[in-house]
C-alpha positions, 0 to 999 in steps of 0.5 A: 724615908729614903731621899729623894733618889728613891730607896728600896723598901720590903715587907713580911715573911713566913715561918720556917715550913713544915710537912711538905703537901707532896714531894715535888721534883725540880726538873722541868714538868710535863705541859700536861694536865692529869684526867680523872674518868668517871665513865658514862652509864650505857643504860639510859638514866632514867633506869640506872640506881645507885650512886657514889656508895654501893656494892664494893667490885670485887675482889675489895674488902667488904663495905665497913663501919669506921671505928669513929662512926664514919662512913663505910670503907676502908681507912684513908692512906696518903697514898693512892689505893687502887679498886678492882673491878666488878665483871657483869654490872655496868659498862666494863671497867679497867683494872684499878677503876670503876664507873658509877650510876648515875642516880635513878631518874637524873636526880641530884647527883654529886660531885667529884674528882681528884687531884695531886700535888704540884710538881716538877721545876720550870723549863729552860728559858731563854738569857735574856739580858744575861745571865749570873755566872754558873757556878760549879755544879755540885748534884754530880749529876746533869739534869735531862731536858725533862725530868731531873735524870733524863727524859722519860722512855716511851714504852708501847700502850699494851690493851685498848683505853676504853669502855668508859662512854655509852655503848662500847666507846672509848672513856679515854683512850686515842682516836681510832683505837678499838671500843674497849672494855666489850659490850654492855654490861660485859666483864672487863678485859685485862690480860691474865698476871697483868698487875693491877693500875696501881700508881704512876709506876714505871716511866710514862709512855708513848703515845696512843694514835691521836694523844696531843702532843705526842706524849705519854698515854692516858693513864685510865682509872676506870678506862676500858678494859686493858691498860698498860702494864705497872698501872698507870693510877694513884701513887707511884710504887714503892722506889719509883720516882713518878712521872711529872707533869701528867693531867688529871682528868675524870671521866663524867656521864654528862654532868653531875648536879651540884649538891646543895647548889642550884637543881640539876640542869636536866637535859645536858650535855649528852654522853659522847656517843660513838667515838670517846674522842681524843683521849687526855693530854699526856700522862693523863691518870683517870679515876671512874666516878660518879655522882653519889646517889640521890636517895642514898643518905650518907655520901663519900665522906660524911661523918655521922650525927653527933653521940653515934661518932664524929658530929656531923649530920650524915647518914651511912651510904646506902647500897644500890637499888638498881634493875637487874641492867644497872650497876653502882660501884662506890668509889675509893677517897683514897685514890683523889689526890691530896697534900699527902705528907711524906716522912719528916725527913724528906728533906728537898734540897732546891736551887733556884736555877739549874743550867741556866733555868729557873726552877719552879719551887717545891710547895712552900708548907714543906721542908727544903733547903735552898741554894742560891743560883741567882735568882731569890728563893721561894722563901723570899719571893714565889711567883703565881706563875713561874713562867710569865705571858707575854702579853695581857690577852695571854694572861686573860687565856689562862685566867690566872693572877699575875703576883708576887708574894714577898718576903723580905725578912723570911726566917730562912732553913739553917741549912740554906745558903746563908744571905750575904751582907754587903758594905761598900763602904763609907767612901761610896755612896752606898750600892751600885744602882741603875741611874735611871730605874734605879735598880740594884745591882744583881747578877742579870745586869750586863756589862759591857765595853769590858767592864767600863759599862753595865746594862740594866736589866729592867729599864734597859739603860746603858750605865757608866761603871764606878771606878770603885767596881770595876773589873775587866772582864773574862773570856766568856763576858762576865767580870772576874770577880763574879763570884767573890762579889754576892750581889753578882753571883746571888738572887738575895743580899743585904747592903750596909745602907750608908748615911745616904739612906738616913733621914735620922739615926735608927730608932732605939729598941723601944717597946711600951706594955699597955696592960688591962686591970679592970676588975675582971681581968683580974678576976681571970688571972689574965692580968697576973699572967700577962705581968708574968709573961712581960718579966720574963721577957725583959730579960730575952730582949735583944739589944738590952744595952739600947732598948728602952721600956715603959709599962702602964696600967689601965682600966677607967683611967690610965697608970703609967709608972715613971722611974726617976734616976737615981730612984728604986721605987716606981711612981704611978702617975695617973690621967683620969680623963680618958677622953682626952688621953695625954703623956704627963710630962713630969717624969720619964714614963720611958725608961733604959731597960738596962739600968731599970730591969730589976726595978721594972721586973718588980714593979711588974710583979706588984701590979696584980696585987695593986688593982684586986681591991673590991668595989672598983668599976668594971669599966675598960678604958684601952683606946685612950690607953693605946693612944696614949702609948703611942705619943708616950714613943712618938719623939722615938717610934718603936712597938705597942703591946696592948693586953686587953681582957674586955671591950673597951667601952669607955673613953677614947675610941669606945666600942660597943657589942655587935650582935650577929644574930639573925644575918642571913647568908645573902646579908651584907657583912657590914658588922666586919667594918670597924664600927669607931670610924676614929681607928682608921686615921689614929693608926695611920698617925701611928704609921705616921710616927713608926709606931707599931701597935700589936693588940693581945685579947685575953678575953672570955667573949667579944671583943670586936676583932673587926676593929681592933685589927684596923690597928695591927694590919695598918701598922705592920703589928700582929693580932693575937687570940686566947679566948676563952683565956684560961690562965692553966691552958694560954700563960705558956702560949702567952709567954712564948708569943710575946718572946717571939714577938720580940727575938723573931727577926725583924725590923723598924721604920721600913720602907719596900718598893717591888721593880718591874722589868720593862713590859709590865710593871706593879699594879698594886699591893695587899698586905699590912701595911700602909701607902703614902698618898705621894708614893703610890709605888712604895710600902710604909711599915713601921714594923716588919718581921718573918711572918708577915708578907704583901703580895705585888699584883703585877700587870703587861703595859707592853708586849713581852719577848717570848723566850727572854727573861723578865725580873722582878726585884723587891728592896727592903729599906729597914732598921736592925733591932740592934741600930744598923740601917740596911737595904735587903734586896731580892731578885728573881727571873722568870721567862716569858712563854708564848703559850697558856699551856707553858703558863700552866706548867709554872702556876704556884700553888701557893702563891695561887691560893695565897691570891685566893684567900687574900682577896676573899679576905679583903672582900668579906667587909661589906660583902656577904658570904654569898657573894665571896662562896661564889667568888672562891668557885667561880675563879677556881672554875675559870682556871681550869675551864681554861686549861681545858681550853687551851691545853686539854681541847682533844680529851673526852668531854666527860673528863676533868682535866686539872692541870699537873701544879693545881692539882690541889687548888680545887681542895684548896677552894673548898677547905676556903669556903670551909673555914672559919672567914665563908662557913655558915654559924661562926662568931663575928670575932673568928671571921675577923682573925680569919680575915686578918691572918690571910690578909698578913701571913706567908704562904707557909702559914696559910697552907697548913691552915686550910688543910691541917696536919692530922697525926695517929699517934697511937702507934708512937703512944704504945711504942710501936713507932719511933717517937724521934720522929713526926710520923705522915699525915692522914686524909682530913676524913673521919673514915681513917679514924680508927677504934681506940684511936688518939689524934693531934689535929694541927694547922700551926696555930690551934692544937686539937689530942682527939681520944677515940671514946675506946681508947684504953683506960691505960692510955687515958690516964698516962695522958690525962690522970684520969680513969677511962674516957667516960671519968675524961668527960666529967671533968669540970672545966678545960683539960690541962695536959700537964708532964707525968712520968709515964712513957706516952706522956713523955711521948706525947710532949716530946712531939709536940716540942717538935711540932712546935718548932717545926711550926715556929709556932707554940701552937695553943692545945686543946684536948676534945671530950664528946660532946664539947666545942673542942669536939666540934672543931675537929670533926669541923676540921676534917673538911673532906667529909661532908659536914653541916659546914659544907659539901664532901671534897668529892661532891665538890669535885663533881660540881667543879666539873658540872660547872666547867662543863657548863662554861664551855657549853 
């Protein structure tokens, strides 16, 4: 604990990022959103039939059944695809867009829309209380006022927008424009030879008449008969950079009914008549869409039923049955924005500040290199709003949380600016701090009176500069040694703590391994596998000269092993009474590693044979063993590694099997609460003793993760699950997880505090930590590592001055594994704004998704699935409705407007709804594991868990693609799967190798050794992918190594086969398809649009 003067604190950190969800620029983004146009039908709804799937527009490929048995349509690609026009049917349409018919009789329709990846960087901000010294530019270019490279050049708009509304009213163009497209049902107009509207190619165009803000005109995908040359929808043409900040919108013929939800509202808001209204905000991109057919069966992306391709129970989309004056056109799902990952070679160089202004960070899961220019990098601190609203009322108007993710020990990229370590010397009292608020010296403190005083940027107090820290000021008012002192020029810095920050010497590196040795554990091979892994990890233990190790086994009793000085054989000490655990004091049970490593390894090798005798009871006293291990470490603190293979049912803290059969959607999830009320006090006691508890589950069935996770989340530990455990498949992962657990960047006996500048304050924290009743502003962490993060929720206590800066500082006081006491300080500066549109410019998708999932995970125990699902959807609807109301009020009422920075928010919300936390039919342990992961993981780990990466392997395995590069990820839909294809689906935690049933026998044999796919399906037990001599096998193994290094996670690999649970898990992960887990991505966007319209009305 820190001394009364107040000391730093900190917690959590992310793994190295994977491929980016989408490219991101670094210049200030536009304030606009992205409209996706969903035009109205010109006839009354009762006369229109058809729906989402129907006759493709002229010039398009005819519908086809995908190789995997998916829905008709072309394969999905990462880019935006164009859809041609279809003259003579329905209202006029622009090239690349289309108008889909409403359901006949206004029946059930489905929602749809689109979005893209966040991009852009924050604009200039005020100087506030003095900015950091600006080092010379190394980029070789000067940032422009808009995007990097200069402002967009205006260009006249060609063609008349429109055609989206009834009676030829403009569907997304500017006010006062001619009615676009031609008469009802007439062909769409496009200048001969004009290129199709296929991407965000070229610079944004001049504002159409009446466009808000005088920005570029709406991009119409399915607008009227004309459009700007070069096209303005989809993605940018090759070699061109997409402009940032355009709104995303979608014209809808009235609010579409919600699929799978409440019945459709009859007589909803009518389509705009006569005048089309204002166009979407500048840079808008639209996409013609309509609700899916009521009676058409399938739906976009719905997988076919089991036995006929991907499981999911869907049917093929049906064609139209419309009368002669109606139309039905199919929407290309590839045109909706998605987190498409660029190739692995695309590394972003991100400077935290440019020209004295903060920048919006790149996606958390992307590959980027951080240049610290006076503000901490996004790996360490990531705010939900990079531009802070000036008041609480403005925050409420934006309907977005104001929170910051803190990962103080985040694992940096090798090319990142290295974190400097500052040693002030033992003769001083540690780092220079504000005498009032105890904030640490940072680049934003202003030095006055020729350097004799400095003004704190957090509380405004004037402090006398210590004599040893004095330096004269230069002509620019900055200290002459600003570039020589890391704390004055870098946002992240680590100080060597003096004795004033210690109440005892740093604790030794102590580990206690408690291994289950019941007959079931020995028979499954788990005991032997764990012992072998622990023996190897002893060789990789950091700082072995100051490490201590203890080993215990347990069944119905607990067995300690003592090594006396000079003895080579361990002595077993048995604790028979598991109801009152204790640690024998007759001999040491924790011994120095350097002196006894060989004896410990010999003991671990002998343990499986010691408990192989038949006739023993199968009772497990796991709770008593963990409590005894904590008692053994009570004097020094340390880490307990508990390996459980069966449910602990005897001794202290017994658990029983809890059944969730008959649990309905609206029922309270009380089974996700711990069933043993003594676990919470026990975990708090362990945290007070500076003992961290890690739990690994190597079981074959139910283990009550909800109860055991209390031990890890309260002590800063990690919960691992290998259920069902197979030594052949999981041994390597257990070894890698255990080795990473002991060697990763981590600290012990830590305490963290997040400070905020005047006008805001930290209201609460969320994460895996302990809160002391006497210090509610601090977070206590017996252990902290790079794979955990804490969220600090911030609120206003006073109104801020627009144009100034506000500041947040996270300080972590911790002990390193090699015995040093350090203070790691991260400081970020954010501009204060006074408009909702500026707030949305600085919105951070990854941080907001973390807040969304963490709140959902916190509400699951004792809540209901229905309430949690409603909270997810209502949260994003409130945010998007706020953007519509305050930033895009002039846009057409039939457009779904998505802010540029949050285009993927509905997709991530849908992924959350279809994930193991909220979907039906999930085992209790899997639901609890998801909640525990969401409560501790940083942003770089959360994004891949929501939207996994799907890699096509056939080109690489056939030799057509270089195996040295990881290919781009595919859209998570079964429509993109090809006949005979091989795919790897990975999310950083698990990996699934999926082979189509028509895959060539030669490839099956090269990868698995089986003669054909049919023979592979008949192999009993799980399939083990062993390295083989064939070139395809070597290429696959090399790819797995690259993916695991990229994720900093081993990722347990499974091979899917027809009819097995892994195949169902593979298709369940294709979140953009309609399945038993929920509606498709297109349908969910329509539901979101309908709810926004209802909220606006």
